[in-house]
C-alpha positions as CSV (number, residue, x, y, z in Angstrom):
1,X,-52.6,-14.1,33.1
2,X,-52.6,-12.6,29.7
3,X,-49.1,-11.6,28.4
4,X,-48.6,-7.9,27.6
5,X,-46.7,-6.7,24.7
6,X,-43.5,-5.2,26.2
7,X,-43.1,-1.4,25.9
8,X,-39.5,-1.8,25.1
9,X,-40.5,-3.8,22.0
10,X,-42.7,-1.1,20.6
11,X,-40.7,-0.1,17.5
12,X,-40.2,3.2,15.7
13,X,-42.2,5.3,18.1
14,X,-39.5,7.2,20.1
15,X,-41.7,10.2,20.9
16,X,-44.5,8.0,22.3
17,X,-42.0,5.9,24.4
18,X,-40.5,9.2,25.8
19,X,-43.8,10.7,26.7
20,X,-45.0,7.6,28.6
21,X,-41.6,7.3,30.3
22,X,-41.9,11.0,31.5
23,X,-45.4,10.3,32.8
24,X,-44.2,7.2,34.7
25,X,-41.5,9.3,36.4
26,X,-43.7,12.3,37.1
27,X,-47.4,11.5,37.2
28,X,-48.2,15.3,38.0
29,X,-47.3,16.1,34.4
30,X,-51.1,15.5,34.0
31,X,-51.5,12.7,31.6
32,X,-50.6,11.8,28.0
33,X,-52.8,12.2,25.0
34,X,-52.0,9.9,22.1
35,X,-53.4,11.0,18.7
36,X,-53.0,8.8,15.6
37,X,-54.5,6.5,13.1
38,X,-55.7,3.0,14.0
39,X,-53.0,0.4,14.4
40,X,-50.4,2.9,15.6
41,X,-49.7,1.0,18.9
42,X,-51.6,3.5,21.1
43,X,-53.3,1.1,23.4
44,X,-50.4,-1.4,23.1
45,X,-48.0,1.2,24.5
46,X,-50.3,2.2,27.2
47,X,-50.7,-1.4,28.4
48,X,-47.0,-1.8,28.3
49,X,-46.5,1.2,30.6
50,X,-48.5,-0.5,33.4
51,X,-46.1,-3.4,33.6
52,X,-43.2,-1.0,34.3
53,X,-44.8,0.8,37.2
54,X,-43.9,-0.2,40.8
55,X,-46.2,-2.7,42.6
56,X,-48.8,-1.6,45.1
57,X,-48.0,-1.6,48.8
58,X,-49.8,-5.0,49.1
59,X,-47.4,-6.5,46.5
60,X,-50.0,-6.6,43.7
61,X,-48.9,-5.4,40.2
62,X,-49.7,-1.9,39.1
63,X,-53.3,-2.0,37.7
64,X,-54.3,-1.2,34.1
65,X,-57.8,0.0,34.1
66,X,-59.6,0.5,30.7
67,X,-62.4,3.1,31.1
68,X,-65.3,2.2,28.8
69,X,-67.1,5.0,26.9
70,X,-70.5,3.9,28.3
71,X,-69.3,4.4,32.0
72,X,-71.5,6.6,34.1
73,X,-70.2,9.2,36.6
74,X,-71.1,6.9,39.5
75,X,-69.1,4.1,37.9
76,X,-66.1,6.3,37.4
77,X,-65.7,8.3,40.6
78,X,-67.6,6.0,43.0
79,X,-71.0,6.3,44.7
80,X,-72.9,5.3,47.8
81,X,-72.6,1.6,48.7
82,X,-76.3,0.5,48.7
83,X,-75.6,-2.7,50.6
84,X,-74.0,-0.7,53.4
85,X,-76.8,2.0,53.3
86,X,-79.5,-0.8,53.9
87,X,-77.6,-1.6,57.1
88,X,-77.6,2.1,58.2
89,X,-74.0,2.7,57.1
90,X,-72.9,5.6,54.8
91,X,-69.9,4.2,52.9
92,X,-68.2,4.9,49.5
93,X,-68.4,2.2,46.8
94,X,-65.2,2.8,44.9
95,X,-65.2,3.4,41.2
96,X,-62.9,2.9,38.3
97,X,-60.5,5.8,39.6
98,X,-59.9,4.0,42.8
99,X,-59.2,0.8,40.9
100,X,-56.4,2.6,38.9
101,X,-54.6,4.0,41.9
102,X,-50.9,3.3,41.5
103,X,-51.3,2.2,37.9
104,X,-52.6,3.3,34.5
105,X,-56.2,4.6,33.8
106,X,-56.5,4.3,30.0
107,X,-59.3,6.0,27.9
108,X,-59.6,4.9,24.3
109,X,-61.5,7.3,22.1
110,X,-61.2,10.1,24.8
111,X,-62.7,12.5,22.4
112,X,-65.9,10.6,22.4
113,X,-66.2,10.6,26.3
114,X,-68.7,12.9,27.9
115,X,-67.2,16.3,28.6
116,X,-67.8,16.3,32.4
117,X,-66.2,12.9,32.8
118,X,-63.1,14.2,30.9
119,X,-63.0,17.2,33.3
120,X,-63.3,14.9,36.4
121,X,-60.5,12.6,35.2
122,X,-58.1,15.5,34.3
123,X,-58.7,17.0,37.8
124,X,-57.9,13.7,39.5
125,X,-54.8,13.2,37.3
126,X,-53.5,16.6,38.2
127,X,-54.2,16.5,42.0
128,X,-53.6,12.8,42.7
129,X,-56.8,12.7,44.9
130,X,-60.3,11.8,44.1
131,X,-62.9,13.7,46.1
132,X,-66.5,12.4,46.0
133,X,-69.4,14.6,47.2
134,X,-72.7,13.1,46.2
135,X,-76.0,11.8,47.6
136,X,-75.1,13.1,51.1
137,X,-71.8,11.4,50.9
138,X,-68.4,13.1,51.3
139,X,-65.2,11.1,50.9
140,X,-61.8,11.2,49.2
141,X,-59.1,8.7,48.4
142,X,-55.6,8.6,46.8
143,X,-55.6,8.5,43.0
144,X,-51.9,8.6,42.0
145,X,-52.4,7.3,38.5
146,X,-50.9,7.7,35.0
147,X,-53.8,9.0,32.9
148,X,-53.4,8.0,29.2
149,X,-56.0,9.0,26.5
150,X,-56.0,8.0,22.9
151,X,-58.0,9.2,19.9
152,X,-58.3,9.1,16.2
153,X,-58.6,12.8,15.0
154,X,-60.7,11.7,12.0
155,X,-63.4,10.8,14.6
156,X,-63.4,14.3,16.2
157,X,-61.3,16.4,18.3
158,X,-61.2,17.6,22.0
159,X,-62.3,21.0,23.1
160,X,-59.2,23.3,23.4
161,X,-59.7,23.6,27.2
162,X,-59.5,19.8,27.5
163,X,-56.5,19.6,25.2
164,X,-54.7,22.3,27.4
165,X,-55.2,20.1,30.5
166,X,-53.5,17.0,29.0
167,X,-49.8,17.5,30.1
168,X,-48.3,15.9,27.1
169,X,-49.5,15.0,23.6
170,X,-48.0,12.7,21.0
171,X,-49.1,12.5,17.3
172,X,-48.3,8.9,16.2
173,X,-48.7,7.3,12.8
174,X,-47.5,4.1,11.2
175,X,-44.1,4.5,9.6
176,X,-43.9,4.6,5.8
177,X,-40.5,3.0,5.4
178,X,-40.6,-0.5,4.1
179,X,-38.0,-1.8,6.5
180,X,-39.7,-0.2,9.5
181,X,-43.1,-1.5,8.7
182,X,-41.6,-5.0,8.1
183,X,-39.9,-4.9,11.5
184,X,-43.2,-3.9,13.3
185,X,-45.1,-6.8,11.6
186,X,-42.3,-9.3,12.3
187,X,-42.3,-8.5,16.0
188,X,-46.1,-8.6,16.3
189,X,-46.4,-11.9,14.6
190,X,-43.7,-13.4,16.8
191,X,-45.6,-12.1,19.8
192,X,-48.9,-13.5,18.6
193,X,-47.3,-16.9,17.7
194,X,-45.7,-17.3,21.2
195,X,-46.4,-14.5,23.7
196,X,-44.3,-16.2,26.5
197,X,-41.3,-16.6,24.3
198,X,-41.4,-13.1,22.9
199,X,-41.7,-11.5,26.3
200,X,-38.9,-13.7,27.6
201,X,-36.7,-12.5,24.7
202,X,-37.4,-8.9,25.7
203,X,-37.1,-9.5,29.5
204,X,-33.6,-7.9,29.8
205,X,-34.8,-4.7,28.0
206,X,-37.9,-4.5,30.1
207,X,-35.8,-5.0,33.4
208,X,-33.4,-2.2,32.2
209,X,-36.2,0.2,31.5
210,X,-38.0,-0.6,34.7
211,X,-34.7,0.0,36.7
212,X,-34.2,3.3,34.8
213,X,-37.7,4.5,35.6
214,X,-37.4,3.6,39.2
215,X,-34.1,5.3,39.6
216,X,-35.5,8.4,37.9
217,X,-38.5,8.6,40.3
218,X,-36.1,8.4,43.3
219,X,-33.9,11.1,41.7
220,X,-36.6,13.5,40.7
221,X,-37.0,15.3,44.1
222,X,-33.3,16.4,43.9
223,X,-33.5,17.6,40.3
224,X,-33.2,21.5,40.0
225,X,-33.9,23.8,37.2
226,X,-31.7,26.9,37.1
227,X,-33.6,30.1,37.4
228,X,-32.4,31.5,34.1
229,X,-34.1,28.6,32.2
230,X,-37.5,30.0,33.4
231,X,-37.0,32.7,30.7
232,X,-36.4,30.0,28.2
233,X,-39.7,28.3,29.2
234,X,-41.6,31.6,28.8
235,X,-40.0,32.2,25.4
236,X,-40.9,28.7,24.1
237,X,-44.6,29.1,25.1
238,X,-44.9,32.6,23.8
239,X,-43.2,31.7,20.5
240,X,-45.7,28.9,20.0
241,X,-48.6,31.3,20.6
242,X,-49.7,29.5,23.8
243,X,-51.6,31.7,26.2
244,X,-52.1,29.2,29.0
245,X,-49.6,29.2,31.8
246,X,-50.3,25.5,32.3
247,X,-47.8,24.9,29.4
248,X,-45.0,26.7,31.3
249,X,-45.7,24.5,34.3
250,X,-45.7,21.3,32.4
251,X,-42.5,22.3,30.6
252,X,-40.9,22.7,33.9
253,X,-42.1,19.3,35.2
254,X,-41.3,17.5,32.0
255,X,-37.8,18.8,31.7
256,X,-37.0,17.8,35.3
257,X,-38.4,14.3,34.6
258,X,-36.2,14.0,31.5
259,X,-33.1,15.1,33.4
260,X,-34.0,12.5,36.1
261,X,-34.3,9.8,33.4
262,X,-30.9,10.7,32.1
263,X,-29.3,10.5,35.5
264,X,-28.7,14.2,36.1
265,X,-29.7,16.5,38.9
266,X,-29.9,19.7,36.9
267,X,-31.9,20.6,33.9
268,X,-30.2,21.8,30.8
269,X,-31.6,24.0,28.1
270,X,-31.6,21.1,25.6
271,X,-33.9,19.3,27.9
272,X,-36.5,22.0,27.5
273,X,-36.2,22.0,23.7
274,X,-36.6,18.2,23.6
275,X,-39.8,18.1,25.7
276,X,-41.3,21.3,24.1
277,X,-42.9,19.5,21.1
278,X,-44.8,17.1,23.5
279,X,-46.0,20.0,25.7
280,X,-46.7,22.7,23.1
281,X,-48.0,21.0,19.9
282,X,-51.6,20.4,21.1
283,X,-51.7,23.9,22.8
284,X,-50.5,25.9,19.8
285,X,-53.1,28.3,18.5
286,X,-53.7,27.3,14.8
287,X,-54.9,30.8,14.0
288,X,-51.5,32.4,14.8
289,X,-50.3,33.1,12.2
290,X,-52.6,32.4,9.3
291,X,-51.1,30.2,6.6
292,X,-49.8,32.2,3.7
293,X,-51.7,31.9,0.4
294,X,-50.5,29.2,-2.1
295,X,-48.1,30.4,-4.8
296,X,-49.7,31.0,-8.2
297,X,-49.6,28.2,-10.6
298,X,-47.0,28.6,-13.5
299,X,-48.4,29.9,-16.7
300,X,-49.3,27.3,-19.4
301,X,-47.0,27.0,-22.4
302,X,-48.8,28.7,-25.4
303,X,-47.3,26.1,-27.8
304,X,-49.2,23.2,-26.0
305,X,-52.9,23.2,-26.9
306,X,-55.1,21.9,-24.1
307,X,-56.4,18.4,-24.9
308,X,-59.0,18.5,-22.1
309,X,-60.4,20.8,-19.6
310,X,-58.8,20.7,-16.1
311,X,-60.7,18.4,-13.8
312,X,-62.0,20.9,-11.4
313,X,-63.1,23.5,-14.0
314,X,-66.1,23.6,-16.4
315,X,-64.9,26.7,-18.2
316,X,-61.5,28.2,-19.0
317,X,-60.3,30.9,-16.5
318,X,-60.6,34.5,-17.9
319,X,-57.5,36.6,-18.2
320,X,-59.4,39.3,-16.5
321,X,-59.9,37.2,-13.2
322,X,-58.8,39.2,-10.2
323,X,-55.6,38.1,-8.5
324,X,-56.3,36.1,-5.4
325,X,-55.8,37.7,-1.8
326,X,-56.3,36.4,1.7
327,X,-58.3,38.7,3.9
328,X,-58.4,38.4,7.7
329,X,-61.7,37.8,9.5
330,X,-63.5,40.9,10.6
331,X,-66.0,41.5,13.4
332,X,-69.7,41.4,12.7
333,X,-72.2,43.7,14.5
334,X,-75.0,41.1,14.2
335,X,-74.4,37.4,14.8
336,X,-76.0,34.9,12.4
337,X,-78.9,32.8,13.5
338,X,-78.7,29.3,11.9
339,X,-81.8,27.8,10.2
340,X,-83.9,25.6,12.3
341,X,-82.8,22.0,12.3
342,X,-85.2,19.0,12.3
343,X,-85.8,17.7,15.8
344,X,-83.6,14.5,16.3
345,X,-85.8,11.4,16.1
346,X,-88.8,13.3,14.7
347,X,-90.8,11.1,12.4
348,X,-88.4,8.2,12.8
349,X,-89.5,6.7,16.0
350,X,-86.0,7.2,17.6
351,X,-85.3,8.9,20.8
352,X,-83.4,12.1,21.0
353,X,-82.2,11.3,24.5
354,X,-78.8,9.6,25.1
355,X,-77.6,7.6,28.1
356,X,-77.6,9.0,31.7
357,X,-74.3,10.5,32.6
358,X,-75.2,12.0,36.0
359,X,-78.1,13.0,38.1
360,X,-79.3,16.1,39.8
361,X,-81.6,16.8,42.7
362,X,-85.1,17.9,41.3
363,X,-88.2,17.8,43.6
364,X,-90.4,18.4,40.5
365,X,-88.7,15.7,38.4
366,X,-90.9,14.3,35.7
367,X,-88.5,11.4,35.0
368,X,-86.8,9.8,38.0
369,X,-83.3,8.3,38.2
370,X,-84.5,5.5,40.4
371,X,-81.1,4.2,41.8
372,X,-80.0,7.7,42.6
373,X,-83.3,8.6,44.2
374,X,-83.2,5.5,46.4
375,X,-79.5,6.2,47.4
376,X,-80.6,9.7,48.5
377,X,-83.5,8.4,50.6
378,X,-81.2,5.7,52.2
379,X,-78.6,8.3,53.0
380,X,-81.1,10.6,54.6
381,X,-83.0,8.0,56.7
382,X,-79.8,6.0,57.5
383,X,-78.4,9.1,59.2
384,X,-81.4,9.4,61.4
385,X,-81.7,5.7,62.2
386,X,-85.5,5.5,61.3
387,X,-87.2,3.5,58.5
388,X,-86.7,4.4,54.9
389,X,-89.2,6.9,53.6
390,X,-89.2,8.6,50.2
391,X,-89.9,12.4,49.8
392,X,-89.6,14.8,47.0
393,X,-86.4,16.0,48.5
394,X,-84.9,12.7,47.5
395,X,-85.9,12.9,43.9
396,X,-83.1,12.8,41.4
397,X,-83.5,13.5,37.7
398,X,-81.3,12.1,35.0
399,X,-79.1,14.2,32.9
400,X,-78.6,12.7,29.6
401,X,-75.8,13.3,27.1
402,X,-76.5,14.6,23.8
403,X,-76.7,11.9,21.1
404,X,-75.7,14.0,18.0
405,X,-74.8,17.6,17.3
406,X,-75.5,19.8,14.5
407,X,-74.1,19.3,11.0
408,X,-73.5,22.6,9.2
409,X,-72.2,23.1,5.8
410,X,-70.8,26.5,5.0
411,X,-70.7,27.4,1.3
412,X,-68.8,30.7,0.9
413,X,-68.4,32.8,-2.2
414,X,-64.7,33.6,-2.5
415,X,-64.8,35.1,-6.1
416,X,-63.5,38.5,-7.2
417,X,-66.8,40.1,-6.5
418,X,-66.2,39.4,-2.8
419,X,-62.7,40.9,-3.0
420,X,-63.0,43.7,-0.6
421,X,-61.5,43.6,2.8
422,X,-64.8,44.5,4.5
423,X,-67.0,42.0,2.6
424,X,-64.8,38.8,2.6
425,X,-63.5,39.6,6.1
426,X,-67.1,39.9,7.3
427,X,-68.0,36.5,5.7
428,X,-65.1,34.9,7.6
429,X,-66.0,36.6,10.7
430,X,-69.5,35.5,10.6
431,X,-68.5,31.9,10.0
432,X,-66.1,31.9,12.9
433,X,-68.7,33.5,15.2
434,X,-71.0,30.5,14.5
435,X,-68.0,28.1,15.0
436,X,-67.3,29.5,18.4
437,X,-70.8,28.6,19.5
438,X,-70.2,25.0,18.3
439,X,-70.9,22.1,20.6
440,X,-68.5,19.3,21.1
441,X,-70.4,16.9,18.8
442,X,-71.2,19.5,16.2
443,X,-69.7,18.9,12.8
444,X,-69.0,21.5,10.2
445,X,-67.8,21.5,6.6
446,X,-66.7,24.2,4.2
447,X,-67.1,24.7,0.5
448,X,-65.5,27.7,-1.3
449,X,-66.1,28.7,-4.9
450,X,-64.0,31.0,-7.0
451,X,-62.4,31.0,-10.5
452,X,-63.7,28.0,-12.5
453,X,-65.1,25.7,-9.8
454,X,-66.0,24.8,-6.3
455,X,-63.8,23.1,-3.7
456,X,-64.5,21.1,-0.6
457,X,-62.0,22.9,1.5
458,X,-62.9,21.0,4.7
459,X,-64.9,17.8,5.0
460,X,-67.3,17.3,8.0
461,X,-65.3,17.5,11.2
462,X,-65.8,18.2,14.9
463,X,-62.3,19.9,15.0
464,X,-63.2,23.6,15.4
465,X,-59.5,24.6,15.2
466,X,-59.1,22.9,11.8
467,X,-62.3,24.7,10.6
468,X,-61.1,28.1,11.8
469,X,-57.7,27.5,10.0
470,X,-59.4,26.5,6.7
471,X,-61.7,29.6,6.8
472,X,-59.0,32.0,7.8
473,X,-56.8,30.8,5.0
474,X,-59.3,30.8,2.2
475,X,-58.1,33.0,-0.7
476,X,-60.3,35.4,-2.7
477,X,-60.3,36.1,-6.4
478,X,-61.6,35.0,-9.8
479,X,-65.1,34.6,-11.3
480,X,-68.2,33.2,-9.6
481,X,-69.1,29.5,-10.3
482,X,-72.3,29.5,-8.1
483,X,-73.9,26.6,-9.9
484,X,-70.8,24.5,-9.3
485,X,-70.9,25.3,-5.6
486,X,-74.6,24.4,-5.2
487,X,-74.0,21.1,-7.1
488,X,-71.1,20.2,-4.9
489,X,-73.1,21.2,-1.8
490,X,-75.8,18.7,-2.8
491,X,-73.2,15.9,-3.2
492,X,-71.7,16.8,0.2
493,X,-75.1,16.7,2.0
494,X,-76.1,13.4,0.4
495,X,-76.7,11.0,3.4
496,X,-76.3,13.8,6.0
497,X,-79.7,13.6,7.4
498,X,-80.7,16.7,9.4
499,X,-77.8,18.8,8.1
500,X,-78.0,22.6,7.7
501,X,-76.7,24.8,4.9
502,X,-75.5,28.3,5.2
503,X,-74.7,30.0,1.8
504,X,-72.8,33.2,1.6
505,X,-73.2,34.8,-1.9
506,X,-74.2,37.9,-3.8
507,X,-75.9,35.6,-6.5
508,X,-73.8,37.2,-9.4
509,X,-73.1,33.8,-11.0
510,X,-71.0,34.1,-14.2
511,X,-69.7,30.5,-14.8
512,X,-72.1,28.0,-16.4
513,X,-72.0,24.3,-15.7
514,X,-71.2,23.6,-19.3
515,X,-69.5,25.8,-22.0
516,X,-72.2,27.8,-23.8
517,X,-74.7,27.5,-20.9
518,X,-76.4,30.3,-19.0
519,X,-74.8,30.8,-15.5
520,X,-77.8,32.1,-13.6
521,X,-80.1,29.5,-15.0
522,X,-77.8,26.7,-14.1
523,X,-77.6,28.2,-10.5
524,X,-81.3,28.3,-10.1
525,X,-81.6,24.7,-11.3
526,X,-78.9,23.6,-8.8
527,X,-80.6,25.6,-6.0
528,X,-83.9,23.7,-6.7
529,X,-82.1,20.5,-5.9
530,X,-81.4,21.7,-2.4
531,X,-85.0,22.6,-1.5
532,X,-86.0,20.9,1.7
533,X,-82.6,21.3,3.3
534,X,-82.7,23.8,6.2
535,X,-80.9,26.7,4.7
536,X,-79.8,30.2,5.5
537,X,-78.8,32.4,2.5
538,X,-76.6,35.3,3.6
539,X,-76.8,38.1,1.0
540,X,-73.3,39.7,0.6
541,X,-74.4,42.1,-2.3
542,X,-73.5,45.8,-1.6
543,X,-73.6,49.0,-3.7
544,X,-76.3,51.2,-5.1
545,X,-77.3,49.0,-8.0
546,X,-78.4,45.6,-6.7
547,X,-79.8,42.6,-8.5
548,X,-81.2,40.8,-5.4
549,X,-80.3,37.5,-6.7
550,X,-79.5,36.1,-3.3
551,X,-83.1,36.6,-2.3
552,X,-84.3,34.9,-5.4
553,X,-82.1,32.0,-4.6
554,X,-83.6,31.8,-1.1
555,X,-87.0,31.7,-2.6
556,X,-86.2,28.9,-5.0
557,X,-84.6,27.0,-2.1
558,X,-87.4,27.6,0.5
559,X,-84.6,29.1,2.6
560,X,-84.3,31.9,5.2
561,X,-82.6,35.0,4.0
562,X,-80.5,37.6,5.8
563,X,-78.2,40.4,4.7
564,X,-74.6,40.4,5.8
565,X,-73.7,43.3,8.0
566,X,-70.0,44.2,7.8
567,X,-68.5,46.3,10.6
568,X,-68.1,49.9,9.5
569,X,-64.6,50.5,7.9
570,X,-62.0,52.5,9.9
C-alpha cells in the first residue's frame, strides 16, 4: 500500500487544516473548496484527510476517490448494470460516489468539471444520499462523504452559484518566508527518501489528531449555539454583502463543529469569527463596495529634468487633462449583440463537439448514444420478460460538453471626453450586461485607455467576478490615446484564434504614437492591423456636432458598428 503524506505534517497551512478538520467532524457542512497555486499542498492535504476518517463498517479503511475530469455522469452517479439486465434483472451498477461513501471524494481542477456534474456532487455532499433515476432505473444509496475540490484560479473560476454551494473555501499559497519554505522542502524530501520512516515519525501526531476528530464527531450532537448568536451570524453575512442564506446555515454548522473540536458543548461568539473567513470569503460580492480610485501620483520636482519618457506613455501628459473620476455602471435600454464569432473547427478539420457528458431520450435522434440506447431497451424488455427489441422509444441522444467558449476583448475609452456620468456609466453597464450572459468557459479581457497610454486592466480570464470588479473600478479622465489602445489590442489578441473585439470609443484621438505624429492617422493605421478580427465598434459620441470617427474606424476594420444608448438621465 502506498504511504500517504500525513495531514499533521502539512506545514504552515493552518486554515487548510482547520477547514478539513471541520469537514471531517461535520460532513453536512457541504464540502471544502481549496483555491491556490500549484504546489500548495492541496491534493496532499485532501489525501491525508482520508487516513484520519473512521473505517467502514466492514473494517476497510475510509476510501479516497479521485474523480477524473473525463468521467461521465454514468461513471459518477451509477447506471444500469448491463450484465444483470441481460439476465432480466434491473440493478444499479454503482459509480464513483458509491465508492467514496464514508471517505473522501476529491476533485482536482473542479473548475474544469462539467457544470451538471458539479451540481450533482454538491447535492450529494449536502444530502448524504445519492439518488439515481435513469434508463427506467430508480435507486438510492448512502453517500456520507467528505467532498473536497481544488482549483488554480489562473485556469478559470467557478460560477457564483457553485461557489455558494461549497460550504467552506480556503485560499492557499506557498509561504514566502525563507525558513517556512525550507521546512516544507525538508519534510517533503524526508518523506520521499523513506516514506515509512517519515510516517512512523509522525504517527503520534496523527493518532492525536484522529482521536480528536473522533471525539468531536461524538460530541457534535450535544453542542448548542445560543439563540443570541443567530444575530451575530446574520450580521457577519450581511456585512460581507452575502445574499445567500446558505452562508448563515454553514456558519452555524461550522461554529458547532469548531466548538466540538475544542472539547466544548456550547458555541462562543469567537468561534463564529474564526470560521467566518472560511464561510464568507468565496461568497462575498466583489461589486460591493467598488474599490476607491487610486490616489493621484505626487507631482514631479521641477528641478529634475526628465531623462526619458515614462514607460507607459508616448507623449507627456497635458496640464489641461481632466481629473480622474470613477463612475458607477448605468443601465442600458438596448443590450449589445456581440460580433459573430468563427465556428469552432471551421476550416481546420477539428470537431466542435466535446465528449459526451450525459444522454437524453430522443425518438428522432440523428446520432445515437449506443450504450444508453441498449440499456433503455434492456430495461424495457427485461421488465416484460420478452426478448430484447429496439424501438424509437429506446433511442438516446448524446449531450456533449462545450469544448471552448468565447474569447472577448473589451477595449474601453476612459478618457476625459467620456467623463460624463451617463456616457461612462453606460459603457460600464453595457460591458457588464455582456458579462452576465457569459458562459462558464468564456474568457474576457479588458483594455482601458486614457491619459498618455493604454493599459491591460485584466488579462483573459473566466472569472466573471474579477472582470466586473475591474470594469466597475476603471477611472475616467485625461486625453484619448486611441492608437495606443488599438496597438495593445493587436498584441493581446495575438495567438487568440477566434477571439472577438468590442471597442467603445468616440474616435476623438489626440495622442500620437510618437511625438510630432498625427493622432488620427496613427489610429487608422492601428485599426487596419485589426482587420479580419470579428469586431463591434460601439460609438460613444454625443452632442450636436459629431465627427463620426467611430464609424470610420469600423469601416477600416471591417467591423460592425452600433451607437451606445445611455439610459435617460434623471
